[in-house]
ROVOTOR-869872 format. One record per residue: x, y, z of N, C-alpha, C in turn; residue in one letter. Coordinates in steps of 0.1 Angstrom, whole numbers, plus 5000, padded with zeros to 4 digits. Layout:
BEGIN
XYZXYZXYZA...
# end
This chain:
BEGIN
513713285730513413415735514113525727M515413495723516213595715515513615702S514913515696514213535683513013625684Q512313615696511113695698511613845700I512713865707513213995709513714055696L514313975688514814015675513614055666K512613975666511413995658510714125663K510614145676510014265681510914385677K512114375678513014485675512914525660S512814435651512714465637511414535634V510214475639508914535637508814675643L509314695655509314815662510114925654S511314885650512214975643511615025630M511014935623510414965610509315075613I508415045622507315135625507815265630R508715275639509215405644509915475634R510715405625511415475614510415535605G509415465601508415525592507715645599V507415635611506715745619507615865618Q508815855621509815965621509916035608I510115945597510216005584508916075579L507816015582506516075579506316205586A506816215599506716335607507516445601F508716405596509616505590509116555576I508716465567508516495554507016525550F506116455557504716485554503916495567I504216595575503616605588502116635588P501716705577500316745576499416645568G499916525566499216435557497816395563L497716395577496416355583495416465580F495816595581494916705578494516715564T495516685555495316685540494216585537S494316465543493416365540491916405544T491816445557490516485562489916605554F490716705551490216815543489916785529Y490616685523490416635510489016575509A488716495519487316425519486316535521I486516635529485616745531485416825518R486516855511486416935498485516865488S485816735486485016655476483516645480I483316625493482016615498481216745496Y481816855499481116985497480817025483Q481816985474481517025460480516925453T480516805458479516705453478116755458L478116805470476816855476476316975469L477217055464476817185457476617165442S477017045438476917015423478017085415G479117125421480117195413481417115412S481316995414482516905414483216905400F484416925400485316915387486616845391Q486916735386488016655390489316735388L489416825378490616905376490916995387S489917035396490117115407490617045419D490616915419490916835431492016725428F493016765421494116675418494816625430V495316725438496016685450495116615460A493916665464493116585473492716445467P492516435454492216305448493416205451F494616245449495716165451495916125466F495616225474495716195489494716095493V493516105488492416005491492815865485I493315875473493715745466494815675474L495615755481496815695488496415635501A495215665506494915615519493515535520T492515585514491215515515491215375509I491615355496491615215491492515125499P493615175504494515085512493915055525L493115135531492415105543491315005541T490615005530489614915526490314775525F491514765520492114635518493014585529I493814675535494714625545494514685559L493514775561493214825574493914965577G494014995589494415135593495915155594R496615115584498115135584498415285585F497615365579497815515580497915555594F497015515602496915565616498115505624C498515385621499615325629501015375625G501115415612502515445607502715585602F501715655597501915785590501315905597F500415885606499715995612500616065622C501016195619501916265628501216295641S499916315641499216345654499316215663F499116105656499215975664500615955669G501615995661503015985665503316065677S502716195677502816275689502316205701M501116135700500616065711501415955716G502015885706503015775710504215825717D504715945713505916005719505516045734F504416105735504016155749503816035758I503215925752503015805761504315735764W505315745755506615695758507315775770F507115905769507715995780507015965793I505715945792504915915804505315795811S505515685803505915555809507315565816R508115645810509515665816509515755828K508515845829508615945840507415925850T506215945845505115935854504715795858L505015705849504615565851503115545855K502215605847500815605852500215465854P499515455865498815335869497315335866K496915455861495415475858495115385846F494015315847493515235836492015265834K491715295822490215325819489415205820M488315205828487515085829487015045815P486914925812486514875799485214935794R484214925802482914975798482915115794Q483515195802483615335799484515365787I485615285785486415295773485615275761D484815165761484015135749483015245746E482415305756481415415754482115535748I483315575754484015685749484515675735L484715555731485215535717484215575706K482915585710481915645701482015795699Y482915855708483015995708483516045694G484415975688485016015675483916015664K482915925665481815925656480916045658Y480816085670480016205674480616325668A482016335670482716445664482616455649V482716335643482616325628481316375624L480216325630478816365626478616515628I479116565639479016715642479616795630F480816755627481616825617480916815603L480516695600479816685587478516765586V477816765596476516835596476716985596V477417035607477517175609478617245602F479817185600480917255594480917225579A480617105575480717065561479417095553W478317065559477017075552476417225554T476217265567475717395569476717505568L478017465569479117555568479017675577Q478717645590478617755600479917825602L479917955601481118035601481818035614S481118005625481818005639482717885640F482517785631483417665632484617685623L485417795627486617825620487717725622D488617715612489617615613490617645625S490617765630491417795642491017725654S489717675654489217595666489817455666L490417415655490917275654492317255661S492417165670493717135675494717085664P494117015654494916975642495617095636W494817205634495417315627496617375635T496417395648497517445657498717355657V498417225658499517125658500317125645F499517145634500217155621501117275620G500817385626501717495626503017475632M503117385642504317365649504917225646Y504317155637504817015635506117005626A506317105617507517095609508617155616S509817105613511117155619511417285612I511517395621511817525616510617595611G510717725609509617805604508417815614G508617805626507517805636506917945636W505517955637504918085639505118125654P504618245657504618295671503718205680S504018225693503218145703501818175704A501318285697500018335699498918225695K499318135686498318035681498117935692Y499017915702498817825712497817885722M497618025722496718085731495418105723I494818005720493518005712492717885716S491517875711490717755714491317635709I491917645697492517525691493817485699G494517585704495717565712495317505726G494217545731493717495744493317345742L492617315732492217175729493417085727L494417135720495617065718496317035731L496417135740497017115753496217005761L494917005761494116905768494316775762L494416755749494716635743496116575747I497116665747498416625751498416575766M497616645775497616605788496916465789I495816445782495116315782496016205777G496916235768497816135762498916095772S499116165782500016125793499416015801F498115995801497415905810496815785802F496415815790495815705782496515705768I497015585765497715565752496815595740E497215675731496515715719495115775723R495115865732493915925738493015985727F493616075719492816135708492316035698F493215935694492915845684491715755688C491715725701490615635706489315705707R489315835712488015895716487616015707Y488416075700488116205694488416215679L489216135673489716165660488616135649C488116235642487016215632487616135620P488816155616489416075605489515935609L489915905622489915775627488615705626G487515785629486215735628485915685614G486315765604486115725589486815595586I488115595591488915475588488415355596Y487915375608487415255615486215195608A485415275602484215225594484615145582I485515205574485815145561486815035562I487515025574488414915576487714785579S486414785581485714665584485714565573Q486014615561486014525549487414475546T488414505554489814465551490014315549R490914285541491314145539492514105548L493214205553494314175561493914175576F494214065583493814045597494913985605H495014025618495813965627495113845633I495613725633494913605638495713545650K494913485658495513405669494513305675K494913185675494013075680494013075695D492813105701492713115715493012985722R492812875714493112745720494612725724N495412805717496912805720497412915729N496412995733496813105742496913055757C497813125764497913105778497013205786G497413235798496713325806497413465807N498413485799499113615801498413735796C497613725786496913845781497813965777K499013935773499914035769499514115757L498814035748498314105736497414215739C496514195749495514295753496214415761T497214375769497914475778498614565769V499314515758500114595750499314665738K498114635736497314695725497214845726C497714915716497715055716496315115718T495315055712494015105711493015045722M493614965731492814905742491814805737G492114725727491114615723491314495731I490314435736490414315744490714195735P492014185731492314085720492213945725L492313925738492313785743490913715741Y489913795737488613735734488413695720E489413725711489113695696490213605691Y489713525680490613445673491113525661D490413625656490813715646490413855649K491313945647491114085650490314155638V489114175641488214245630487814385634T488214425646487714555652488314665643S487414765640487814885633488814975641G489014945654489915015662491414975660E491614865654493014815652493714905642C494914955646495715045637496914975632I497014845633498014765628499414805633N499514825646500814865652501614735655C501014625655501714495656502314475670F501914545680502414525693502014385698N500814345695500414205699501214095693C501614115680502414015673503814015680V504314135683505714145690505714075703D504714095711504914045725504413905728V503713845718503213705720504313605723C504413555735505513465738505413325731P504213295726504013165719504013185704K504213305700504113335685502813295680K501813305688500413265684499713375676N500213505678499613605671500413625658A499713605647500313615634499513695624T500113735613499413795602499913755589A498913735579499313695566498713795556T499513845546500913825545501713885557P503013855558503813905569503714055571E503714095584503614235587504614325580P505814275579506914355573506614375558A506114275551505714285537504614385535L503614365543502414445543502714595546T503614615556504114745559504814815547T505614735541506414785529505414825518A504414745515503414775505502714905509I502314925521501615045525502515165524S503715155528504615275528504915315514V505115225505505415255491504115325485V503015255487501715305481501415445486A501415465499501015595504502015705500I503315685503504315775500504315815485T504315705477504315735462503215815457G502015775461500815855456500815995461L501216015474501216155479502116245472V503416195469504316275462503916285447Y503316185442502916195428501816305427A500916305437499816405437500416545438G501416565447502016695449502716745436N503416645429504116685417503116725406A502016645404501016685394500416815397V500116835410499416955414500317075412N501617065415502617175413502717205398A502717095390502817125375501517195370S500417155375499117225371499117365376L499617385388499617515394500517615386T501717565382502617645374502017675361N501317585355500617605342499617705343S498817695354497717795356498217925359T499317935366500018065370500518135357Q501018055347501518125336500518155325S499318085326498418115315497018165319T496718145332495318175336495118285347G496218355350496118455361496218595356T495718625344495718765339494318785333S494018915332492718955325493119055315V492219075305492319175295492219305301S493119395297493019535302492319625292T491819565282491019645272489519645275E489219695287487919695292487219825287Q485919815287485119935282485220055291S485520035304485620135313486820115322A487420215327488520205336488120145349K489020055354488719985367488820075379G488720015391488720085403490020115409N491120055404492420075411493320165403Y494320215410495320305404496420225397T496720255385497720175378499120185385D499820065384501120055391501419915395G502519895401502919765406503119785421T502419705428502419715443502819585450Y503419605462503819485469503119485483T502719375488502019365501502419235507G502219225520502519105528501319065537T501018935538500018885546500518775555G499818725564500218625574499618495569T500418395565500018265561500018165573G500218035570500117935580501417935589F502617955583503817945591504518085591R504018185584504718315584504218395573G505018495568504618595559504518535545D503518585537503418565523503518705516T504418715507504518845500504218835485T503418935480503018925466503319055459V503319055446503519165438502219175429E501519285430500319305422500419405411V500119365399500219465388498819515384E498619635384497319705380497519775367V496719745357496719815345495319855341T495219985337493920045333492820025344N493320035356492420025367492019885372G492619785365492219645368493419565373Y493219475382494219375386494519285375I495819305369496119235358496919105361K497719105371498618995374499018995389D499118875395499518865409500718765409I501818805414503018715415503418695430T503518575434504018535447505618555447I506118645456507518665456508218585467T507418555478508018475488506818415497S507118305503506118255513506818155522Y506218125534506818035543506017915546Q504917905540504017785542504517665536D503917545540504317415534503917425519D504817375510504517385496503317315492Q503117195498501917115495500617195496E500417275507499217345510499217475502Y500417545502500417675495500117665480F500717555474500417545459498917515457N498217445466496817415465496017545466R496517635474495817765476496117865465A497317865460497817965452497017985439K496917885431496317895418494817935419S494117875428492717905429492418045434N493118085445492918205451493218325441V494418305435494918415426493918435414I493518315408492618325397491318385400S490818355413489518405417489618555420E490718595426490918745429490918815416I491618775406491618845393490318835386I489718725386488318705380487318805386K487318815400486318895406486819035409N488119065406488719195409488419235424Q488619135432488319155447489019055455S489419085467490118985476489018905484T487818945482486618875489486318755481D487118645482486918525476487018415485V486618295481486518175491487918125492S488218085505489518015508489417875503A490617815500490717675495490517585507V489617495506489417395517490617315520S491117315532492317235536493517315534G493417445529494517535528494117675532A493317685542492617805546493617915550T494617885558495517985562496418035551Y496917945542497617995530496718075521S495518035520494618115512494418255517S494218265530493918395536495218485536K496418415537497618485537497818555523G497418485512497518545499496518665498I495218635503494218745502494718875509M495218855521495618965529496819035522E497718965517498919025510498419105498A497519055490497019125479496219255483V495419235493494619355499495519455504A496619425511497519525516498319585504N498619505494499319565482498419675475A497119635474496119735468495819855477L496319845489496119955499497320045500N498220025490499520095490499320245489S500320325493500220475494500220535480S499820665480499520755470500120725456A499420655448499820635434501220605431G502020565441503420535438503520395432T504320385422504520255416505720195422Q505520105431506720055439506519905441T507719845442507719695444508419665457T508619765466509319735478508519755491T507219795489506319835501505919705508Q505719715521505219605528503819635533T503119535538501719555543501719655554S502719655562502719745574502819895569Q503619915558503720045553502320095547T501720005540500420035534499320065544S499319985555498420005565498620145572Q499920175575500320295581499820415573S500120405560499720515551498220535551T497520425550496020435550495520495563T496120455574495620515587495920665587N497120705582497520845582496620925573S496220875561495320945552494020955559D493520855566492220865572492220965583A493320975591493321075602493421215596Q494121235585494221365579492821405574K492121315568490821345562489821375573S489921305584488921325595489121455602S490421505602490621625609490221755601S489921735589489521855580488121875581A487622005578486222035578485822005563S484721915562484321875548482921905545T482521885532481221905528480221815534Q480721685537479821585543479421625557S480221695564479921735578478721845577E478921945568477822035566476521965562S476721875552475521805547474821725558S475721665567475121585578474421675588S475021795591474421885600473021935595S473021975582471822015576470721915577E471121785574470121675575469621655589T470521665599470121645613469121765617Q469421885612468621995616467221985610S467221945597465921925590465121815597S465821705600465121595607464521635621N465321715628464821765641463521835640T463421935630462222005628461121915625Q461321815617460321725613459821645625S460721615634460221545646459321625655N459421755655458621845663457121845658N456921815646455621815640455021675637T455821575638455221445635455821345644Q454921255650455421165661455821035655S455320995644455720855639455720865624S456720805618456920805603457620675600Q458120665588458920545584460220545591N461120455587462420425593463320555594S463320625583464220745582463720855591S462320875592461820975601462020935616E462020805619462220755632463720795636S464620785627466020815630466120965633N465321045625465421185627464821225641A463821145645463221175658464321145669Q465021035667466020995677467121105678S467321185667468421285668468121395677S466821425679466421535688466321485703S466221355704465921305717467121245724Q468121195716469121125722470421205725T470621325720471721395724471621465737K471621385748471421435761472721435769E472821505779474021515787474321375794A475621355796476121235803475921115794G475921125781475821005772474520925775N473420995779472220925782471320935770T470820825765470020825753468620785757F467720825748466220785750466020645745T465420565754465120425750464420405737D464720305730464120275717465020205708G464520175696465320105686465420195674T466720225670466920325659467820265648Y467620305636468420265625469220375619S470320345614471220455608472120395597G472720485589473620435579474820515578S475920455574477220525573477920485560G478920555556479720525544480920435547T480920315542482120225544483020245532G483820145529484720155518484120145504F483120045503482520025490481120075489R480520125500479120165500478620185514G477220185515476620205527476720095537A476820125550476720025561475520075569T474619975571473320005579473319925592K472919995603472919925616471519955623V471219875632470119895641470719905655S470320005662470820035676469720035686V469919945696468919935707469420015719I468620115724468920185736468020135748V468520095758467720045770468320105783S467420165791467920225803468920345801G468620405790469520525787470820495781G471120365779472420325774472320235761K473320245753473320165741473520015745I472519935743472619795748472919695737S472719735724473019635714473119705701D474019665692474219715678474219595669I473319605659473219495649473419545635E474419485628474619525614473519465605V472819555598471719515590472219475576I473119555571473719535557475019615556S475819565547477119635543477519595529Y478419675524478919645510480419625509Q481019635521482519615521482919475519D484119445517484719305516484519245529D484119115529483819045542485119045551N486219015544487519005551487819125560Q487619245555487919365562486819405572F485519385567484419435575484319345587F484519215587484419135598485519165608N486719205603487819245612487419365620R486719455614486319585620485119565630A484119485625482819475631482919445646K483419335650483319295664484119395673S485219435669486019525677485319665679T484919725668484319855669483019855677V482219755674480919745681481119725696I482019635700482319615714482919745721S483719815713484219935719483220045721E482320055711481220155712480320125724I480019995726479119955737479819975750L481219955750481919965763482020115767K482320205757482520345759481220425759N480220365754478920435751479120565743Q480020545733480320665725480820605711S480620685701481120645687482620685685V483120765695484520815694485420705699D485620605691486520495694487620485683V488620395685489720385676489320285664T489620325652489420235641490320115641A489920005636490719885635491819905624V493119885627494119905618494019805606S494119855594493919765582492419755578G491519815586490119815582489519945586A490220045583489820185588488520225582T488320205569487120255562485920175568F486020045569484819975574484520015589S485620045597485420085610484620215611S485020315603484420445603483020435597K482720345588481420325583480420285594G480920195602480120145614479920255624I481020325627480820445637479820545632M479920585619479020685613477620635614E477420505611476020445610475420455624A476220415635475720425648475420565653V476320655649476120805652474820855645A474620815633473420855625472220805632N472220675637471120625644470720695656A471820735664471620805677471420955675L471721005663471521155661472721235667G473821175669475021245674475921275662V476721385663477521425652478721335651S479221305639480421225636480921265623F482221285622482921315610483521195604T483021155592483421025586484321065574N485621045574486521075563486221005551S485520885552485020815540484120905532N483120965539482121055532482821175527S483721225535484321355531485221335518S485921225518486621205506485821195493Q484721125495483821105484483121235480S482721315489481921435486482921555482Q484221545486485121655482485821615469N485321505463485921465450487221405451G487721365464488921305466488821155463Q489921095460490020955458490920895468T490720765471491620695480493020695475H494020735484495420745479495920605475A496020585463496520465458495320385453G495520265448494420185443493420155454P492120135450491120115460491319975466K491419965479491519845486491419875500G491219785509491019825523492319865529H
# end
């Protein structure tokens, strides 16, 4: 009996030790692996795959997928931090709640198909169709990753989100069912369960030598009825070796020895992950020094004001600060001065995002798959840097300063009487006269008709569908406004020319406020002032009510945005 206890102690200590170390040093490996698979899938699907762009994801996949083919789901049993969280919660539960609930076997087997349903859903709708509403903030993995590392925690606001709510529900489920998420919901577990069917490493036990204890089944982390098998071939097995530990007759065995196989897995996974990070960091530094600048000898001057500007954005774990150099009106160079995100993810985002921003001369670029938050933190920081105040060449401004200056400029412009206001009044007057003589025309005449009908007392408008346009940051914003029962019932954006990042920030808030107040006199969204006012002006234009848009006034008065053009 002492030998059995010793054996159990050694195996358990090895596993718990690896779990703790993995949690500390590579807490996001499970998300890296899943997003690496997604990245390669999407680029293969689009026909744009280049191995040089996927060094880190390639190493992550190389560290886990081949090993799973050969040895089984060691990653799930030893390295997955999300699984380790489930193990910890289950340990606390057994010591405190001592749950007596047991999932009926038939229901358990049905629910285990849930992870395949989640996987199929994500592959079809998030990976293939790339539906925008399936944002990474919906993922409990993402929220967990923000708080998984020791120190550098973000604010608690991320827990008050859909992803945070899902994480909380998973944690509650883990109090009552061991490895709740791994059994029923984990899409990466679904992938591993499929490919582990080919593994050469199996836990074996001759049922002829078994007693009636069924301890192997009772202690199985994944709820596999092990007493029914001579060899464990189930894809649910995560190689936790609890069955080997507890078998009183030493009938449950594995060849090669679990300790040896564990050592091979640990060395292979850890070595390849760190090798991939090292190679990726090297390539990132090389790209940063040679590929993140553009020639300033352009035939025409660019859109930005020359100078060096500093801005800050919100990354995965905190602030990302950048320094942006503008020469001859073009973004020449972008330097990261500080960041708080995990180096693994940040390096993956840095080189691609910076090179794309410089290439396109815009922050409206694609985020790096698997490093979305770090990517958006860089984009926001650059955008805020380009939004810096009046032509000052400074390296000490923050994004808050730039946003404050932008809002101040917008307020000053909107309080002044401008040529666009007179132009707008003349247009409305002309359109009104046209409406008195003509009952139906094209879209622009329809808008003119609305201007004479909709300016009624008490914010009551004439029922109908109207279209209008306003001036955003980079061009026209067009909307369609539905009036029903004398009230504005719906507003749909038909087209816009502003950067997606800023326009989307303004869109939902401004539209909902206009609908709520039944007025275009609402507050612009901080950091997206130009897009906000473009929407307001477009709605006002559709309804035929007056609105002073500082965007238009700046343009028509020959004024330029104070500082380089950016939102």
